[in-house]
Wavefront OBJ file of the C-alpha trace (Angstrom):
o trace
v -24.372 6.350 -12.491
v -24.285 4.199 -9.345
v -22.242 5.632 -6.501
v -18.916 3.999 -5.723
v -19.696 4.510 -2.039
v -22.765 2.270 -2.190
v -20.723 -0.477 -3.841
v -18.013 -0.201 -1.179
v -20.321 -0.427 1.813
v -23.466 -2.310 0.812
v -24.314 -4.564 3.731
v -21.146 -3.649 5.666
v -21.094 -1.802 8.997
v -24.435 -0.111 8.707
v -24.389 0.849 12.382
v -22.546 3.938 13.592
v -20.300 4.337 16.613
v -20.349 7.332 18.930
v -17.586 9.742 17.964
v -15.714 12.481 19.759
v -15.508 15.217 17.115
v -12.709 17.084 18.908
v -10.573 13.931 19.057
v -11.367 13.247 15.392
v -10.251 16.730 14.402
v -6.996 16.442 16.358
v -6.228 13.013 14.898
v -6.940 14.046 11.308
v -5.036 17.325 11.530
v -1.985 15.389 12.720
v -2.204 13.042 9.757
v -2.679 15.951 7.364
v 0.456 17.640 8.691
v 2.461 14.413 8.510
v 1.293 13.662 4.949
v 3.323 16.588 3.663
v 6.473 14.653 4.597
v 5.597 11.632 2.456
v 7.118 11.252 -1.015
v 4.096 9.203 -2.103
v 0.390 9.840 -1.828
v -1.461 9.845 1.482
v -5.182 9.892 2.154
v -7.571 8.839 4.892
v -10.748 6.829 4.402
v -13.393 7.451 7.061
v -15.375 4.208 7.076
v -18.085 5.580 9.379
v -18.758 8.913 7.658
v -17.855 7.322 4.306
v -15.695 10.112 2.995
v -12.047 11.088 2.453
v -11.359 13.640 5.236
v -7.648 13.900 4.388
v -6.195 13.962 0.868
v -2.573 14.886 0.198
v -1.750 17.163 -2.727
v 0.561 14.519 -4.234
v -0.303 13.911 -7.880
v 0.426 10.210 -7.548
v -3.035 10.061 -5.938
v -4.739 12.907 -7.786
v -3.623 11.676 -11.245
v -3.777 15.148 -12.713
v -7.160 16.034 -11.201
v -7.556 19.090 -8.968
v -7.261 18.569 -5.222
v -10.679 20.155 -4.667
v -12.337 17.472 -6.796
v -10.951 14.688 -4.625
v -11.951 16.463 -1.421
v -15.515 17.051 -2.642
v -16.165 13.741 -4.428
v -15.115 11.363 -1.677
v -15.146 7.711 -2.743
v -16.613 8.584 -6.135
v -13.271 10.225 -6.940
v -11.855 6.732 -7.458
v -14.010 6.430 -10.576
v -11.929 9.246 -12.071
v -8.539 7.773 -11.185
v -8.672 3.982 -11.022
v -8.091 2.271 -14.379
v -11.517 1.266 -15.712
v -10.684 -2.442 -16.017
v -9.472 -2.469 -12.390
v -12.391 -0.633 -10.792
v -14.448 -3.786 -9.994
v -11.330 -5.370 -8.473
v -10.604 -2.182 -6.510
v -14.088 -2.286 -4.982
v -13.846 -6.033 -4.330
v -10.524 -5.601 -2.535
v -11.928 -2.968 -0.182
v -15.030 -5.025 0.543
v -12.805 -8.047 1.238
v -10.742 -6.000 3.698
v -13.804 -4.618 5.480
v -15.367 -8.072 5.802
v -12.185 -9.916 6.816
v -11.957 -11.712 10.144
v -8.952 -9.559 11.034
v -11.158 -6.461 10.961
v -14.097 -8.071 12.768
v -12.200 -10.021 15.464
v -11.181 -7.563 18.204
v -8.400 -9.864 19.410
v -6.739 -9.775 15.991
v -7.199 -6.066 15.309
v -4.158 -4.982 17.278
v -1.945 -7.423 15.364
v -2.540 -5.864 11.938
v 0.347 -3.817 10.596
v -1.343 -2.991 7.295
v -3.182 -4.329 4.254
v -1.379 -4.208 0.902
v -2.608 -4.409 -2.686
v -1.768 -3.155 -6.174
v -4.031 -1.321 -8.594
v -3.613 0.656 -11.808
v -4.523 4.329 -12.117
v -5.380 6.006 -15.407
v -4.695 9.321 -17.116
v -1.548 9.827 -15.070
v 0.876 12.277 -16.727
v 3.795 10.207 -17.950
v 6.292 11.990 -20.175
v 7.617 9.980 -23.139
v 5.617 6.894 -22.153
v 3.185 4.890 -24.277
v 1.511 3.433 -21.203
v -1.904 4.814 -20.315
v -1.765 3.654 -16.705
v 0.558 3.512 -13.720
v 0.704 0.590 -11.272
v 0.521 1.705 -7.651
v 0.713 -0.171 -4.378
v -1.627 0.796 -1.564
v -0.891 0.231 2.115
v -3.897 0.659 4.383
v -3.374 0.888 8.135
v -6.744 0.321 9.846
v -7.611 2.411 12.895
v -10.201 1.012 15.296
v -12.425 2.801 17.793
v -14.484 0.755 20.257
v -13.819 -2.408 18.260
v -15.106 -0.963 14.977
v -12.938 0.135 12.107
v -13.115 3.904 11.814
v -10.289 5.016 9.546
v -8.044 3.607 6.874
v -4.735 5.466 6.751
v -3.562 4.923 3.166
v -0.078 5.317 1.697
v 0.505 5.050 -2.050
v 3.765 4.399 -3.888
v 4.753 3.179 -7.336
v 4.749 -0.614 -7.586
v 7.037 -2.923 -9.529
v 4.185 -5.485 -9.831
v 2.933 -6.299 -13.329
v -0.592 -7.310 -12.348
v -3.214 -5.677 -10.109
v -4.560 -7.362 -6.996
v -1.960 -9.034 -4.766
v -4.071 -8.420 -1.651
v -2.086 -9.203 1.499
v -2.226 -8.473 5.205
v 0.958 -7.979 7.223
v 1.069 -8.522 10.974
v 3.250 -7.130 13.744
v 4.921 -10.533 14.209
v 6.298 -10.278 10.638
v 3.904 -12.926 9.329
v 1.707 -12.272 6.313
v -1.252 -13.769 4.501
v -2.468 -13.347 0.937
v -6.085 -13.420 -0.179
v -6.997 -15.943 -2.862
v -9.955 -14.725 -4.891
v -10.186 -18.196 -6.453
v -11.128 -19.867 -3.173
v -12.172 -16.697 -1.290
v -9.928 -17.187 1.705
v -6.680 -15.961 3.273
v -3.661 -18.221 2.900
v -0.146 -18.047 4.336
v 2.180 -15.792 2.314
v 5.914 -16.370 2.410
v 8.901 -15.148 0.443
v 12.398 -16.524 0.768
v 14.134 -14.310 3.327
v 17.130 -12.188 2.424
v 20.392 -12.862 4.228
v 22.410 -10.129 5.940
v 24.666 -9.526 2.932
v 21.714 -9.190 0.552
v 19.955 -6.790 2.917
v 23.073 -4.646 3.206
v 23.401 -4.472 -0.584
v 19.820 -3.265 -0.939
v 20.267 -0.776 1.891
v 23.288 0.694 0.119
v 21.404 0.763 -3.194
v 18.529 2.528 -1.461
v 21.015 5.150 -0.273
v 22.084 5.777 -3.878
v 25.350 3.833 -4.090
v 26.257 2.427 -7.518
v 27.208 -1.218 -7.901
v 30.984 -0.633 -7.995
v 30.640 1.570 -4.909
v 28.637 -1.130 -3.117
v 31.347 -3.678 -3.883
v 33.956 -1.321 -2.425
v 31.843 -0.708 0.676
v 31.500 -4.458 1.320
v 35.115 -5.326 0.390
v 34.032 -7.835 -2.268
v 34.763 -8.110 -5.975
v 32.356 -6.741 -8.529
v 31.815 -10.265 -9.860
v 30.900 -11.511 -6.402
v 28.479 -8.605 -6.006
v 26.780 -9.415 -9.316
v 26.291 -13.029 -8.195
v 24.650 -11.899 -4.958
v 22.422 -9.416 -6.805
v 21.384 -12.159 -9.237
v 20.340 -14.292 -6.261
v 18.315 -11.351 -4.880
v 16.494 -11.062 -8.214
v 15.549 -14.737 -8.075
v 14.288 -14.507 -4.499
v 12.180 -11.407 -5.104
v 11.172 -12.169 -8.708
v 12.469 -8.824 -9.995
v 14.778 -7.748 -12.804
v 16.521 -4.575 -11.615
v 18.102 -3.319 -8.415
v 15.518 -0.515 -8.320
v 12.677 -3.069 -8.411
v 14.408 -5.091 -5.684
v 14.682 -2.051 -3.397
v 11.016 -1.119 -3.922
v 9.809 -4.683 -3.379
v 11.929 -5.252 -0.274
v 10.878 -1.900 1.195
v 7.188 -2.529 0.567
v 7.401 -5.955 2.193
v 9.321 -4.942 5.327
v 12.495 -6.796 4.402
v 15.110 -4.070 4.888
v 14.867 -2.289 8.211
v 12.624 -4.292 10.523
v 14.116 -6.141 13.461
v 14.324 -9.900 13.138
v 12.551 -10.570 16.401
l 1 2 3 4 5 6 7 8 9 10 11 12 13 14 15 16 17 18 19 20 21 22 23 24 25 26 27 28 29 30 31 32 33 34 35 36 37 38 39 40 41 42 43 44 45 46 47 48 49 50 51 52 53 54 55 56 57 58 59 60 61 62 63 64 65 66 67 68 69 70 71 72 73 74 75 76 77 78 79 80 81 82 83 84 85 86 87 88 89 90 91 92 93 94 95 96 97 98 99 100 101 102 103 104 105 106 107 108 109 110 111 112 113 114 115 116 117 118 119 120 121 122 123 124 125 126 127 128 129 130 131 132 133 134 135 136 137 138 139 140 141 142 143 144 145 146 147 148 149 150 151 152 153 154 155 156 157 158 159 160 161 162 163 164 165 166 167 168 169 170 171 172 173 174 175 176 177 178 179 180 181 182 183 184 185 186 187 188 189 190 191 192 193 194 195 196 197 198 199 200 201 202 203 204 205 206 207 208 209 210 211 212 213 214 215 216 217 218 219 220 221 222 223 224 225 226 227 228 229 230 231 232 233 234 235 236 237 238 239 240 241 242 243 244 245 246 247 248 249 250 251 252 253 254 255 256 257 258 259
């Protein structure tokens, strides 16, 4: 069976960069310690050594497989977890990221906040569910050394998206672009912004307040609240307040400054 690693990297960054092993160890140990604080999955992709030097013990990434298997298998572990129909797309997404102008152009590297995409994982334990997959969103923060991408710091959470793909890049200036696989290029990505009242409603929902409690907090009627929430659903293309909170959080719409 062909290695996933070879499919990821064929013709991409064949040259190596000089590495300070002590600095590497310090950097990775810090990430490993911090990963224990995440409620989602966290792992690190080492694009030079082509392995997964850090893998959190969160089952959202392991999908029921033992931690040791992920640590030993490296990229080939994705064959065990990624939904079979999505595996070619999963590989294509990573190759697209590694070949993008934002990775190659040193002037643009510092502007990248993270890459985002959705993919399905299989065989994930789901009690009382008929579904045989779980949709996850991946955020990959690239780390560069001497102008070359070295690491991908990856965070995984459950996604409200219905389809896999949705490859986007978010920048520090709050702009974003989405990759079109139909025309093989990045295009401007925009969503209708939330106003202050809508943001406050989602912030309160994120904190666990129920709808009647949110209305009380904002000194508005329940009917008025429902109208605002309905408008949020239309803007974000979601159907529940939980989906709205997840979507707005994943797309930096709740707590970032407006500058």
